[in-house]
C-alpha positions in Angstrom: -1.8 9.6 43.0 0.8 8.8 40.2 3.1 7.1 42.7 -0.2 5.3 44.3 -0.9 4.1 40.9 2.4 2.8 39.8 2.8 1.1 43.5 -0.2 -0.7 42.9 -0.3 -4.5 43.1 -3.6 -5.7 41.7 -6.0 -4.7 39.1 -8.5 -4.0 41.9 -6.3 -1.8 43.5 -5.7 0.4 40.5 -9.3 0.6 39.8 -9.9 1.5 43.4 -7.4 4.5 43.4 -8.6 5.7 40.0 -12.7 5.4 40.8 -12.9 6.1 44.3 -10.8 9.5 44.5 -12.1 11.4 41.4 -11.3 14.7 43.0 -7.6 13.8 43.0 -7.3 12.2 39.6 -6.0 14.5 37.0 -6.0 13.8 33.1 -2.3 12.6 32.9 -3.2 9.9 35.6 -5.6 8.1 33.3 -2.9 7.0 30.9 -0.8 5.8 33.8 -3.8 3.6 35.2 -4.3 2.0 31.9 -0.7 1.6 31.3 -0.5 0.0 34.8 -3.5 -2.1 34.1 -1.9 -3.7 31.0 1.3 -4.4 32.8 -0.6 -6.1 35.6 -2.4 -8.3 33.3 0.5 -9.5 31.4 1.9 -10.5 34.7 -1.5 -12.7 35.4 -1.5 -16.5 33.9 -4.2 -17.5 31.8 -7.0 -19.7 33.0 -6.3 -23.2 33.4 -7.2 -25.6 30.6 -11.0 -26.8 30.9 -11.7 -23.8 33.4 -14.5 -22.8 31.2 -13.9 -18.8 31.0 -12.3 -18.3 27.7 -12.3 -14.8 28.6 -8.9 -14.6 30.3 -7.7 -12.1 32.9 -7.9 -9.0 30.2 -11.6 -9.9 29.6 -12.6 -10.2 33.0 -11.1 -6.7 34.1 -12.9 -5.4 30.9 -16.5 -6.6 32.4 -15.6 -4.6 36.0 -17.6 -2.1 37.0 -15.0 0.2 38.2 -13.1 -0.2 34.7 -16.1 1.1 33.0 -16.3 4.0 35.4 -12.7 4.6 34.5 -13.6 4.3 30.9 -16.6 6.7 31.2 -14.4 9.5 33.2 -12.0 9.3 30.2 -14.9 9.6 27.7 -16.5 12.5 29.6 -13.1 14.5 30.1 -11.1 13.8 27.1 -12.0 16.9 25.3 -10.4 18.8 28.2 -7.1 16.6 28.3 -3.8 18.1 26.8 -2.4 16.5 23.8 0.0 14.2 25.8 -2.6 12.6 27.8 -4.8 11.9 24.8 -2.1 10.3 22.8 -1.1 8.1 26.0 -4.4 6.9 26.7 -5.0 6.1 22.9 -1.8 3.9 23.2 -2.4 2.5 26.4 -6.1 1.1 25.2 -4.5 -0.4 22.5 -1.8 -2.1 24.4 -4.4 -2.9 26.7 -6.4 -5.0 24.0 -9.4 -2.8 24.0 -11.5 -3.3 20.4 -11.5 -0.5 17.8 -15.3 -0.3 18.1 -15.2 0.1 21.9 -16.6 3.7 23.0 -13.2 4.8 24.5 -10.9 4.1 21.5 -14.0 5.7 19.4 -13.6 9.0 21.4 -10.1 9.0 21.5 -9.4 8.4 18.1 -12.0 11.0 17.0 -10.5 13.8 19.5 -7.1 12.8 18.0 -8.4 13.1 14.7 -9.4 16.6 15.5 -5.9 17.5 16.8 -3.8 16.2 14.3 -2.9 19.9 13.0 -2.0 20.5 16.5 0.3 17.3 17.4 3.9 17.7 17.1 6.2 14.8 16.4 6.4 14.0 20.1 2.8 13.6 20.6 2.4 11.2 18.0 5.5 9.1 18.1 4.5 8.7 21.9 1.6 6.6 21.1 3.6 4.1 19.3 7.3 4.3 20.5 7.1 2.0 23.6 7.6 -1.4 23.4 4.8 -3.3 21.6 3.7 -7.0 21.7 1.9 -8.7 19.0 -1.5 -8.1 20.5 -0.6 -4.2 20.8 1.1 -4.2 17.4 -2.2 -5.5 16.0 -4.3 -3.1 17.9 -2.2 -0.1 16.5 -2.2 -1.2 12.9 -5.9 -2.0 13.0 -6.5 1.7 14.1 -7.9 3.5 11.3 -6.6 7.0 12.8 -3.0 5.2 12.5 -3.5 3.7 9.3 -4.6 6.9 7.6 -1.6 8.8 8.8 2.1 8.2 8.0 4.4 7.7 11.1 7.9 7.7 9.4 9.6 7.9 13.2 7.7 5.0 14.3 8.4 2.9 11.4 12.2 3.8 11.5 12.1 2.8 15.2 10.2 -0.4 14.4 12.8 -1.5 11.7 15.1 -1.7 14.6 13.5 -4.0 16.7 10.9 -5.9 14.8 13.3 -8.3 13.3 13.8 -9.6 16.8 10.2 -10.1 17.3 8.9 -11.2 13.9 8.9 -14.9 14.8 6.5 -14.4 17.5 4.2 -12.2 15.2 1.0 -13.7 13.6 0.6 -13.5 10.0 -2.3 -11.4 10.5 -0.4 -8.6 12.3 2.2 -9.0 9.8 0.0 -8.4 6.7 -1.6 -5.6 8.6 2.2 -3.9 8.9 2.6 -4.6 5.1 -0.6 -3.1 4.2 0.6 0.0 6.2 3.9 0.2 4.9 2.6 0.0 1.1 -0.3 2.2 1.8 2.2 4.9 2.9 4.7 4.0 0.1 7.7 3.6 2.9 10.6 2.4 1.5 12.2 0.8 4.9 14.6 -1.9 3.8 15.3 -3.3 6.9 11.4 -3.5 7.5 10.8 -5.0 4.2 13.5 -7.4 4.4 11.8 -8.7 8.0 8.6 -9.0 6.2 10.4 -11.3 3.5 12.2 -13.5 5.8 9.0 -13.9 7.5 7.4 -15.0 4.4 10.6 -17.2 3.7 10.1 -19.1 6.7 6.3 -19.5 6.8 5.6 -19.3 3.5 4.3 -22.9 3.3 1.7 -22.3 6.1 0.1 -19.4 4.7 -2.8 -19.1 2.3 -2.4 -17.2 -1.2 -4.5 -14.2 0.1 -2.0 -13.7 3.0 1.0 -14.1 0.6 -0.4 -11.7 -1.7 -0.7 -9.2 1.2 3.0 -9.8 2.2 4.4 -9.8 -1.0 2.8 -6.5 -2.4 5.2 -4.0 -0.3 8.0 -5.4 -2.4 6.3 -4.3 -6.0 4.7 -1.5 -4.5 8.2 0.2 -3.5 9.9 -1.5 -6.5 12.6 -3.4 -3.9 13.9 -6.6 -4.4 14.5 -8.1 -1.0 18.0 -9.1 0.1 16.8 -12.8 0.1 14.8 -12.7 -3.2 17.5 -15.3 -4.5 15.6 -17.9 -2.3 12.2 -16.4 -1.7 11.2 -15.9 -5.3 12.1 -19.7 -6.1 10.0 -20.6 -3.1 7.1 -18.3 -4.0 6.9 -20.0 -7.3 6.8 -23.5 -5.7 4.0 -22.5 -3.3 2.0 -21.0 -6.3 2.5 -24.1 -8.4 0.8 -26.0 -5.4 -2.0 -23.3 -4.6 -2.4 -21.5 -8.0 -6.1 -22.7 -8.3 -7.2 -22.3 -4.6 -7.5 -18.8 -4.6 -7.1 -17.5 -8.5 -7.4 -13.6 -8.0 -4.6 -13.9 -5.1 -2.3 -15.8 -7.3 -2.8 -13.2 -10.2 -2.0 -10.5 -7.8 1.4 -12.1 -6.5 2.5 -12.7 -10.5 1.8 -9.1 -10.9 4.1 -8.1 -7.7 6.7 -10.4 -9.2 6.2 -9.1 -13.0 6.8 -5.4 -11.5 10.1 -6.8 -10.1 11.1 -8.3 -13.5 10.8 -11.8 -12.2 8.9 -14.3 -14.4 8.1 -17.6 -13.1 7.7 -19.7 -16.0 5.9 -22.8 -14.5 3.2 -20.9 -12.9 2.6 -19.0 -16.1 2.0 -22.4 -17.7 -1.0 -22.7 -14.9 -2.7 -19.4 -15.1 -2.7 -19.4 -18.9 -4.0 -22.7 -19.1 -7.8 -23.4 -20.3 -8.7 -24.9 -16.9 -7.6 -21.9 -14.9 -9.1 -19.5 -17.6 -12.6 -21.5 -17.3 -12.2 -21.3 -13.6 -11.9 -17.5 -13.4 -14.1 -16.6 -16.2 -17.2 -17.9 -14.2 -16.4 -16.4 -10.9 -17.4 -13.0 -9.7 -14.3 -11.6 -10.2 -14.0 -12.4 -13.9 -13.4 -8.8 -15.0 -10.3 -7.9 -12.8 -8.8 -11.2 -13.2 -9.2 -10.7 -17.0 -7.5 -7.2 -16.9 -4.5 -8.5 -15.1 -4.1 -11.3 -16.9 -4.3 -9.1 -20.1 -1.5 -7.0 -18.5 0.6 -10.4 -17.5 0.4 -11.3 -21.2 1.5 -8.1 -22.7 4.3 -8.2 -20.1 5.3 -11.9 -21.2 5.3 -10.3 -24.8 7.4 -7.4 -24.0 9.8 -8.6 -21.5 9.6 -12.3 -21.4 10.2 -13.3 -25.1 11.7 -16.5 -24.3 8.7 -18.0 -22.8 7.1 -20.6 -24.8 4.2 -21.7 -23.1 0.4 -21.2 -23.4 -0.9 -17.5 -23.8 -4.2 -15.6 -22.9 -6.6 -16.6 -25.4 -7.2 -12.9 -27.7 -11.1 -13.0 -27.2 -10.4 -12.7 -23.2 -7.9 -9.8 -23.9 -8.9 -6.4 -22.4 -7.5 -2.9 -21.5 -5.8 -3.1 -18.0 -6.9 0.5 -17.2 -9.3 2.4 -19.3 -8.9 5.7 -17.7 -6.7 7.5 -15.4 -5.6 5.5 -12.1 -7.9 6.2 -8.9 -5.1 7.8 -7.1 -4.2 10.0 -9.6 -8.1 11.3 -9.9 -8.3 11.8 -6.2 -5.0 13.7 -6.0 -5.9 15.7 -9.3 -6.0 19.1 -7.2 -2.2 18.4 -5.9 -1.0 17.4 -9.2 1.2 19.5 -11.6 -0.5 18.2 -14.5 -2.8 21.2 -15.0 0.3 23.5 -14.9 1.9 21.4 -17.5 -1.4 21.5 -19.6 -1.7 25.2 -19.9 2.2 25.7 -20.5 2.0 23.0 -23.2 -1.0 24.5 -24.9 0.7 28.1 -24.9 3.8 26.3 -26.1 2.8 24.2 -29.1 -1.1 24.6 -29.3 -3.8 22.1 -28.4 -3.4 20.6 -31.9 -0.3 19.4 -31.6 -0.6 16.9 -28.6 -3.3 14.5 -26.9 -3.9 14.5 -23.1 -5.4 11.3 -21.1 -4.5 9.1 -23.9 -5.0 5.4 -23.2 -2.4 3.5 -24.9 -2.4 -0.4 -25.2 -2.2 -2.6 -23.1 -4.2 0.0 -21.2 -1.4 2.7 -19.7 -3.2 6.1 -19.3 -0.4 8.7 -20.3 -0.3 12.5 -19.5 0.6 13.7 -22.7 1.0 12.3 -26.1 3.0 14.0 -28.8 4.8 13.5 -32.2 8.3 15.0 -33.3 10.3 14.9 -36.2 14.0 14.4 -37.1 14.4 18.2 -36.7 12.9 18.2 -33.0 9.9 20.0 -34.4 6.5 19.0 -32.7 4.0 17.9 -35.2 0.4 18.9 -35.3 -1.8 15.6 -35.3 -3.3 16.5 -38.9 0.3 16.1 -40.0 1.0 12.5 -38.4 -0.1 9.9 -40.9 -3.1 7.7 -39.2 -1.5 4.3 -39.6 1.5 5.4 -37.5 -0.5 6.9 -34.7 -1.3 5.0 -31.4 -4.4 2.9 -32.3 -7.6 3.9 -30.4 -8.0 1.9 -27.1 -11.6 0.5 -28.5 -9.9 -1.0 -31.9 -9.3 -4.7 -32.1 -5.4 -3.8 -33.0 -4.9 -2.3 -29.6 -4.9 -5.6 -28.3 -2.2 -6.8 -30.7 0.9 -5.3 -29.1 3.2 -6.3 -32.1 1.0 -4.6 -34.3 1.3 -1.5 -32.2 5.1 -1.7 -32.0 5.5 -2.2 -35.8 2.8 0.7 -36.3 5.0 2.9 -34.0 8.6 2.2 -35.2 7.9 1.8 -39.1 8.5 5.5 -39.7 10.9 6.4 -37.1 13.3 7.8 -39.5 10.6 10.6 -40.2 9.6 11.2 -36.6 8.8 9.5 -33.1 5.8 9.4 -30.6 6.7 10.8 -27.3 4.9 10.3 -23.9 5.3 13.4 -21.8 4.8 11.9 -18.0 4.1 14.1 -15.3 5.4 12.2 -12.0 3.8 13.7 -9.0 4.7 13.0 -5.4 2.6 9.9 -4.9 4.3 8.1 -8.2 7.5 7.9 -6.1 8.2 6.1 -2.7 8.2 8.4 0.2 11.1 10.7 0.5 12.9 9.0 -2.5 13.5 9.5 -6.1 12.3 5.9 -6.9 9.3 5.2 -8.7 6.4 3.0 -7.2 6.3 -0.5 -9.0 3.7 0.0 -11.0 4.5 3.1 -12.5 8.3 1.7 -13.2 6.8 -1.3 -15.1 4.4 1.2 -17.0 7.4 3.2 -18.2 9.5 0.2 -19.1 6.7 -1.0 -21.3 6.4 2.0 -23.1 9.6 2.3 -24.1 9.6 -1.0 -25.6 6.6 -0.2 -27.7 8.6 2.4 -29.1 7.5 5.6 -27.1 10.1 8.1 -26.2 9.5 9.1 -22.4 9.9 12.6 -21.4 9.9 12.7 -17.3 8.7 15.7 -15.5 9.3 14.8 -12.1 7.5 17.0 -9.1 10.7 18.0 -7.6 11.4 20.1 -10.8 7.9 21.1 -11.4 7.8 22.4 -7.5 10.7 24.8 -8.2 8.8 26.4 -11.4 7.3 30.1 -10.5 4.6 30.9 -13.1 3.5 29.8 -16.6 6.4 31.3 -18.4 8.9 29.0 -16.4 6.7 26.4 -16.8 
């Protein structure tokens, strides 16, 4: 049966072999049939212009009764398929262009999800290791199953061949790839440089919402692409023209560039202008834009002191974050923060530190302590109130200069210390490089006068028991 399917010369012949001989068809034959259908469809020319049938060859096949019989056979029997057949059917369905909501794809994804714990690397990589075209890549990266799970081997493989195919990809497909890479913190330079080159060549043709998706992986992975000398000025020129068309996207792009320590002055003049501010404050996303603009304004104060243009009106300033980040909350049970908290409680006592303190301009810290010149941790009652970090709700919290002066005025006597528990998700995958938002947070806290003590998870995971902690 395998040879008969592989030697078929038409779509109809493949479907006849599979649907008319159910007793001779095993699980391993179904992915072969789907793959063969995909190959045959690629060889068929599309309908001539004006033919009146917009479905194309693939659409026509998907509507054939025999194809539905084939799909139903897979749906009915896939629970008994071996892993290899499941993952091959899933890839073949994606390459064939079956929509994610189709019963076949849904059943295969559900079955794969239930077996993830039993899949070996070969099983998983087989879904994605074949040569993929634009349509297949779009289907793969649109798959919720693929999106939720990290496929490092596939990403490394894709980094080899994607540069050759990038020119033929749509912005939508490239944005899906960028979203996946950012979600899983995959700091693969070749892949990131490919996205950057795509952006450099196609930037003028893209709207701001697509550009922000393509730029985000660079800041997320704290990575300056190799072409940043050309790319960043080009992004500035594009933003100058399109800043008002999508204000939230503009601010997101600026945030990515700030995290990479690049400060586009002319664009800042626009986003801090009265017209831009008035526009965003009357929009549905006013609060999130205010948060981002407040953090951008703080970054200008701390890192771009030579800037002399307009700034954010103080009445619009808010804290960027009022509590721990969503990722930190979601991963609380995997964090070493609880271990450190208990160790700190036993070591210095609860009266000597604050936990989860939010510091201007809205950074949530793990632990905040004050240490005198001899290295002794001071009880909070012995720290002069004027020199403590201002409460997040107080008016002075929005005045960074006041905060810096308050924290550094008595440094000869004591210094504020931030104890930072850096868990696994604070780093790029398989790396000791902090993600961009965390790296910028650390820069800002240091510039605000805090001493930072980093506790990386790689050290904490070696600790055995509370005494060692």
